[in-house]
N, C-alpha and C positions, 0 to 999 in steps of 0.2 A: 947185372944192367949197370951198376955203379950210382953216385947217388943221386939223390932227387933233385928238382928244380931249387933253385937258390932264389931265382928273381922272378917276377913278373911286369911287366908292365906294359899300361895298357896307354897310347897317344890319340888324340882328339888331335889332329891332324889341321892343317888349314893351308889356301892357296894364296891367302895375302899378299899382295905384291909390297907392301911398307911393314911402315912400323906395329901396322897390327899383328902382325905373326906373335911377336911378345904377350898381348894379351889371348888371341887367342888358340893359340896351339897351350894344352894341359896334358902333364901325364901323372898316369895314376900307378908309382910305385907300390910293389911289394915286396920287400925282402923277408926269408926263410928264416934268417938269421933270429930275426925281431918279432914274427908274424903282423907286423906293422904295416899301415897302407900309410901313403905319405902321397901328397897333390903338388905337385909340381909346374910352375910355369915363369914366365920372364924370357925365355929363350928365344929366338927366329931359329930359320931350318937348320940352317945351315950350325948351330951353337946345339941347337937339338942333336942333329946326327954326329957330333963330337962326343959328347955325351954321352950318345949310345955308343959309342964304339968305347970311351973309358967305362965305361960299366962290364962290358961284351969284355975286354981286357982283364979285368979286375974279377969276375963271374961270369965265364962264359957258361954254366948252365942257367941260361936266362933265355924267355921267350917276350917278344916285344909285338905287340899285334898295333900295328897301326888304321887307322879309318879315313882309309881311301881306295880307290879301284888300283891293283896293279898293273893291270895291262889293257886292252881293246878287245874288242873282237877278233879272232882270229882270222878271219877277211883281211879286215883292215891291216893287220899286218903283215899278212901276206901279198897284199896289194903293194906296202912298201916293201918288200925285199926282205924280210926276217923272218930268217930260221929258227931265232930262239928269243924270247924275249927281253934277253941281254942286247940283244940285235935292236930290238925295238925301242928298249930304254937309250940307249947309244945315240940312238936318233934325235929321241927326244935332248936329251943335254945337249945334240951339238945345234941344240938350234929349234929342231922342229918344234916342239914344246910350245916355245912363247911365238913361233911364226904363226900356231891354229890359234894362241888365243889373243893374238891381235884384233884389233877392231876393223881392220882392212885386210882381212884373213878372204881369200875368193873360195877357198873352201866351204860352201854354202851346209854340210852337213851338221860343224859346226854350228851350236845355234844356243840361246839364251841372251846375249849383249845385241841389242841391234845395233846397227851400224848402216855403213854405204854399202857390202856388199852381202849382209846376208841378217838375220831377221833375229827380232827377239823371241817369235814363236818356234815351239815345234815345228820343223819343217816336213812338207806333207809327208814326201815316204817315207818317215816312217812314223807314221798312221797307220793303223788298219794292218795288213797283215806285213806292216814294212816295221811294226813296234819289234818285230821278234827279232830284225837283223841290226837293230842299234843295241840289243843286248847281249851281254856276253852269257853265256851258257848259265855261268852260275848265277847272274843277274835271273837269268827267267826264272831258273828254277826257288829261289830263295823271294821275290817279289810278285811274280806271274802266278807260276805252277799251283803255288799251296792254296789259291783261292778257286782253282779249275776245278770241275766236276774229279771227285775221287782223290782230291788234294790234301794238305795236311792241317786240321784248322786249328792247331795249335798253331803254327807256324802262320798262316792266316791272317789270327785272333791279334799276332807282333806287329803285320803289317797294315791293321783297319788304317783307313784313314792314310795312309802314304801310296803317293803315286810312284811306280817303275821311274829310278832314274838311270840315266845312261851316262856314259863318258864322254860321250857327246856334247851330253848339256855342258855349258861352261857360265852358264849366267841362273838368276835368278833364282825364286827359291826352293831349296834343298839340293842343289847343283853340283855333282861332283867331278865332274871334268878338269874344274878349273887346278884343285887341289892335287889331283891324281898325278896329272900333266907335271905340275911342280915338284909331286916327293920322287918322280919315276928315276932322276938324275942323282937323288939320294938314296931309291934302294940299287943302283947299279954302284954305288958305292958301298957300300954295307955290304951287298954279296962280293967284291970285289975284297976287301977286308977281314974276310974269314964270315960274315954271318951265314947260314944256310937259311933259302928263299923258300919257305912251304907255297905251293905244291910243285916247284919248279925241281929242289931240293926235296935229300928226304932230311928228318931230323936226327941229329948227334949229342943233342944236348945232354944225356944221360950213358954215353959211351966213353973208354977212358978218355980219348980225346976231344972232347967239348965243344961244342962252336954251337954261339947263337942261336934262336930260332927267331925269324924274323915270320908274321901271319898278318895278309890280310882282313881286316875285321870290319862289321856293318856293324853301326853300334846300336839298329834299332833290332837286330834279331838277337843282342844280348841285351838288353832295356828292358824287351816288351813295353804295350801299351804304356804313355804317360806323354801328356804337355808337357813338354820339358822345357817351352818358352818361360810356362808360368812355374814363379820362384815357391807357391803357395803349394802345384801341384808336386813341383820337385817335393816343396819339406815331407809333404803327407807319403808319400812314397818312399822315402830315405824312412819315414816315423814306421811305416808298415813291415819295412823290411828286418829296421832293427824289433820287431816284436818276431814278424816268419823266421826269419836266417839270423840268429843271435849270434851260430859259430861264427860269420864274416862281419854282421854289422855292428852287433854291441860293443867290441874292443875298438870302435873306432872314435877320434881323438872328437872333440870338440871345435878344435881349429878344421882339424881336416873337413868335418861333415862345415861347417858356418863357410868354409868356400867350394864345397860342394854347390852350397845356394847361391854361388854368386851367379854364375853363370851354366847357360846350360852345356858349353864345353868342357866345364870342369863338372859337372854332375857326369857325365856321359864318360869319362875321362875317369872315376872314380867306379862309377858303377861296373864299366866294362872291363875293368883289372880286378874287382874282385870276383865276377863271374869269370875271367880264365882262371884264376884261384880253384876256383871251385872248382873247373875240368881238369886241372890241368895234367892230372895221371894220362889224360888221353894224346900229350902234345907229343911223347916219348914218341910214341908209334907213328907218328906220321907219316909215309912214305911219299919219294918224288912219284908223281904220275905217271904211267905210259901213252897214257890218252894224248893223241895229236893235239888236238883243239884246244885241252885243257893246258895241254906244256905251255900254250901263247897264251891263253886267254888266264889263266890262273884259278884259284878258286875261293870265295869267301869262307873263313874257319868259321864255324859255330858246332857246339857242342857233339858230337855224334857223326861230323862230319869227316871222313878219310883217318879215322882209328875205332876201336871196336869202343862199345860203351861202357862205363865204368859203373 
């Protein structure tokens, strides 16, 4: 199969339009050669992508997880005449994304920012039976289905107290739409520059001609339940992990732990990176989906999805 994975990166993304990007975007970086994890910050989105391209050229046996939605529900892409997710990314990059984010946008399906043409509250059409339509298949499976009768109690516990979020929500607590729309032009660039993007592409990280692999991640599925906004809760979480998962956590430097305690963005980047390292043997087995809906919507990676259990 070739050499193993040489680098794992988890990016806690931000849709901030201004200088706040440099404080909010964090990356946890594990390097196989040293076995160590570092935390990186201080880059805006453009600089982050340039950095990832540089690292991908340097070590193509690399996996990158980014905390944002890689797409929207399939019906929305079809509404805009998109036959592939790359078609959609191109439309977003060409101006549609910022158009949907603008306060004066007349598409009231985007919500969370009060403006003259839409509401800061979830539209009535996304309530009741409409809730399912505002979510991608992967969002429903991860955020709602586990709580239903016969669902997955372990995943339900991870989502305890968390409301299901839709990419149509572009403002308010926990919104994912803004960051996702501002990520899509960069996803397109990474793919055009040789990154494989799962599940639209199969992994090639351990082949004879390796290419970096890009995944959509959702931090809550990797951290589990924790009050990330509380510094003491973050500290207690890392202390417990150090006791129970010493293989990964005990070797963290004091500087990395201190950085992770400064903000929930840094905390998420660190924990997600370590979880990706834990399950890294699964990444080489990820194959492109043949499901017509998922080829438009994408899949949020979590351990055991799209690969045999290890």
